[in-house]
N, C-alpha and C positions, 0 to 999 in steps of 0.2 A: 460670608463664611459657609453657610449651609449650602449655598449653590455649588461651591467647589466640592463639597463632600458628595452631593448628589451626582454631580458630573463625573467625579472619580468612580463612584459606585457603578454608574452606567457604563463607563469605559472598561472597568474591570469585568463586569458581567458580560459585555459584548465580546471581550477578548476571550473569556472562558468558553463561550458558545462557539465562537469562530474556531478556537483550538480543537474543541470536541468534534466539530464537523470535519476539519482537515485531517484529524488523526483517525477518524473512523475508517476502517478498512473497506474498500469497495469489493463487490463480488468478483470483479476482474482480477484485482490484486490477490484475493484469496485463491482464485483458480490458478494464477501463475505460480503462487507459492506451493500449492499442492502438486501441480504438474512438475515443477522443478525438483521437488523432493523425490517424486517418483522416478524421474529421469536419472538422478544421482543414484538412487537405490538400485536401479536396473543395471547401471554401467559402473559398478564398483571397481572393475579391473582396468578401466581406462581413465587417463587423466583428462578431465573435462574442464573447459574454460567456463567459469560461471556466467559470463556474458552470453556465450553461445547457448547455454542451457536456458537462460532466462528468455532469450530471443525465441528459441524453439517453443518454449512454454507459452509465450505470448501469441505465437502463431496458432498454436493448438487452441488456446482459449478464445481467440478471436474468430476461429473457424476457417482460417486461411491455410491450414497445414495440408500438405498433399495426402 
């Protein structure tokens, strides 16, 4: 009985740690979010496709933008 409780506690704890690692925003994701917001703010008069904006932001953050 005690072994099951210990095993369950270990599984729950490792699940919490794994979830925290996966949900932590990466610096690249933060950059894309910031640049995307900036692109939207600059081009308020134009209808922009969010996928295009995110792709351009990813190019800028990765350093491959012209």
